[in-house]
C-alpha positions as CSV (number, residue, x, y, z in Angstrom):
1,X,-13.9,-7.0,-4.1
2,X,-14.4,-6.5,-8.4
3,X,-17.7,-4.4,-7.7
4,X,-15.4,-2.2,-5.4
5,X,-13.0,-2.5,-8.2
6,X,-15.9,-1.3,-10.9
7,X,-16.8,1.7,-8.3
8,X,-13.4,2.4,-8.2
9,X,-12.5,2.0,-11.5
10,X,-15.2,4.1,-12.8
11,X,-14.6,7.3,-10.7
12,X,-10.7,6.6,-12.0
13,X,-12.3,6.6,-16.0
14,X,-14.0,9.4,-15.2
15,X,-12.1,11.7,-13.2
16,X,-7.8,10.4,-13.6
17,X,-7.9,8.2,-16.8
18,X,-4.3,8.5,-17.2
19,X,-4.1,6.6,-13.6
20,X,-6.9,4.3,-14.6
21,X,-4.7,3.3,-18.6
22,X,-1.9,2.1,-15.6
23,X,-3.6,-0.2,-13.9
24,X,-1.9,-3.9,-14.5
25,X,-4.1,-6.5,-15.3
26,X,-4.8,-8.9,-12.6
27,X,-1.7,-11.2,-11.1
28,X,-2.5,-15.0,-11.3
29,X,-2.2,-17.4,-8.6
30,X,1.3,-18.3,-8.6
31,X,2.7,-14.7,-9.0
32,X,1.0,-14.5,-5.5
33,X,2.3,-18.0,-4.4
34,X,5.5,-16.8,-6.0
35,X,5.7,-13.1,-3.7
36,X,4.6,-15.0,-0.8
37,X,6.9,-17.3,-0.8
38,X,10.3,-14.9,-1.4
39,X,8.7,-12.7,1.3
40,X,8.1,-15.6,3.7
41,X,4.3,-14.7,4.6
42,X,0.5,-15.4,3.8
43,X,-1.1,-12.5,2.5
44,X,-4.9,-12.0,3.8
45,X,-8.0,-13.1,1.7
46,X,-8.9,-9.0,0.2
47,X,-5.5,-8.4,-0.4
48,X,-5.0,-12.0,-2.5
49,X,-8.5,-10.7,-4.1
50,X,-7.3,-7.6,-5.0
51,X,-3.8,-7.9,-6.7
52,X,-5.8,-11.1,-8.8
53,X,-8.1,-7.6,-10.1
54,X,-5.4,-5.7,-10.3
55,X,-1.3,-6.9,-10.2
56,X,-0.4,-2.9,-9.6
57,X,0.4,-0.3,-12.3
58,X,2.3,-0.2,-14.5
59,X,3.9,2.9,-14.8
60,X,6.5,3.9,-11.8
61,X,5.2,6.8,-10.1
62,X,1.6,6.2,-10.8
63,X,-0.1,7.4,-7.7
64,X,-3.7,5.2,-7.5
65,X,-3.1,5.7,-4.2
66,X,-2.4,9.2,-1.4
67,X,0.2,6.8,-0.8
68,X,1.9,7.2,-3.9
69,X,2.6,4.3,-6.9
70,X,0.7,1.0,-6.4
71,X,3.3,-1.1,-6.4
72,X,3.2,-4.6,-8.2
73,X,3.9,-7.7,-7.1
74,X,7.8,-7.8,-8.2
75,X,7.8,-4.3,-6.7
76,X,7.0,-5.1,-3.4
77,X,9.2,-7.4,-3.3
78,X,12.0,-5.2,-4.9
79,X,10.6,-2.9,-2.0
80,X,11.1,-5.5,1.2
81,X,13.9,-6.5,-0.1
82,X,15.2,-3.5,0.6
83,X,14.0,-3.1,3.9
84,X,15.1,-6.4,4.7
85,X,18.6,-6.0,4.0
86,X,18.6,-3.1,6.0
87,X,17.0,-4.9,9.0
88,X,19.1,-7.8,8.6
89,X,22.3,-5.2,8.1
90,X,21.3,-4.0,11.9
91,X,20.7,-0.3,10.8
92,X,17.7,0.0,13.0
93,X,19.1,-2.0,16.1
94,X,17.5,0.3,19.1
95,X,15.4,2.4,17.1
96,X,12.0,2.2,17.9
97,X,8.9,4.0,16.5
98,X,5.8,5.3,17.8
99,X,2.9,3.4,16.7
100,X,-0.4,4.1,16.8
101,X,-2.3,1.1,19.0
102,X,-2.1,-2.2,17.7
103,X,1.8,-1.2,15.5
104,X,4.8,-2.9,17.2
105,X,7.7,-0.3,17.9
106,X,9.6,-2.1,15.4
107,X,11.3,0.9,12.9
108,X,11.1,-1.4,10.3
109,X,9.5,-5.6,10.7
110,X,10.0,-7.9,7.4
111,X,6.4,-8.8,7.9
112,X,5.4,-5.1,7.1
113,X,4.9,-5.8,3.1
114,X,5.2,-2.4,1.4
115,X,2.0,-1.9,-1.1
116,X,2.6,1.7,-2.0
117,X,5.4,3.7,-2.7
118,X,6.1,7.4,-3.0
119,X,9.6,7.7,-4.2
120,X,10.8,8.7,-1.2
121,X,10.9,5.5,0.6
122,X,7.6,6.0,2.3
123,X,4.6,3.2,2.3
124,X,2.1,2.4,3.3
125,X,2.0,-1.3,4.8
126,X,0.1,-4.5,4.7
127,X,1.1,-5.0,9.1
128,X,1.5,-8.8,8.3
129,X,2.7,-8.5,12.5
130,X,0.5,-6.5,14.4
131,X,0.8,-6.2,18.4
132,X,-1.9,-8.2,20.6
133,X,-4.2,-4.8,20.1
134,X,-3.9,-4.9,16.3
135,X,-5.6,-7.3,13.4
136,X,-3.7,-9.2,11.1
137,X,-3.5,-7.2,7.6
138,X,-4.0,-3.4,8.5
139,X,-2.7,-1.0,6.7
140,X,0.1,1.1,8.4
141,X,1.9,3.3,7.5
142,X,6.1,3.4,7.2
143,X,8.1,6.5,6.8
144,X,12.0,6.4,6.3
145,X,12.6,9.2,8.4
146,X,9.4,10.1,11.2
147,X,9.1,7.7,14.3
148,X,5.0,7.5,13.8
149,X,3.4,4.5,12.3
150,X,-0.6,5.0,12.0
151,X,-2.6,3.1,11.7
152,X,-5.0,4.1,8.4
153,X,-7.7,0.9,8.8
154,X,-8.0,-2.5,10.1
155,X,-8.3,-4.6,6.5
156,X,-7.4,-4.5,3.1
157,X,-10.6,-3.7,1.9
158,X,-11.5,-1.8,4.6
159,X,-8.6,0.4,3.1
160,X,-10.2,0.5,-0.8
161,X,-13.6,1.0,0.7
162,X,-12.2,4.0,2.6
163,X,-10.0,5.3,-0.9
164,X,-13.5,5.3,-2.6
165,X,-15.7,7.2,0.0
166,X,-13.0,10.0,-0.1
167,X,-13.1,10.0,-4.2
168,X,-16.6,10.6,-4.0
169,X,-16.9,12.7,-1.1
170,X,-13.8,15.4,-2.6
171,X,-11.4,14.8,-0.1
172,X,-9.1,12.1,-2.8
173,X,-8.4,13.9,-6.2
174,X,-6.9,13.9,-9.5
175,X,-3.9,16.1,-9.3
176,X,-2.1,16.7,-13.2
177,X,1.0,17.8,-11.2
178,X,1.4,14.4,-9.4
179,X,-0.4,12.5,-12.1
180,X,-2.0,11.2,-9.2
181,X,-4.3,11.0,-6.1
182,X,-4.1,13.3,-3.6
183,X,-5.6,14.8,-0.5
184,X,-7.3,17.9,-2.4
185,X,-5.4,20.0,0.6
186,X,-2.5,19.2,-1.7
187,X,-3.6,20.6,-4.8
188,X,-2.5,24.0,-5.4
């Protein structure tokens, strides 16, 4: 994971220094344990390893990932709590999503852990409740106002490798307009 982050950081230093500077130092094992206890989950090893290197970004809205702000553990808990309260209130009773194979058809599942936030209620989530055809720890989309739930990567390390590949291929670029990483087709 350190080698992978080193490559991402190298690209950011050259092409997106403001995003590079927004990266937090790593979380502690204790911080990870506390987050797991609050969320009632156990993070996969690759997710823990990532957060031991960088605990999200220091600035709200700092878009390291095309899905938006790279959430710190505290921000993960904040965003998850909003969704959990809605689930507990029955806000999505009877609502189903249109998921890719391997994802449950819930509108939101409390074992979907948001790690990005776009400022409008949309997230990339760590899926810790996959369907029988999914993989624990897969990365999925969860848009607040759209039923699609897309499978992005089979695991967190795979997701970071995909990000790095798209940075190097030019599919993802830095946008000063968004002060973050976006798909090239979103740059005007």
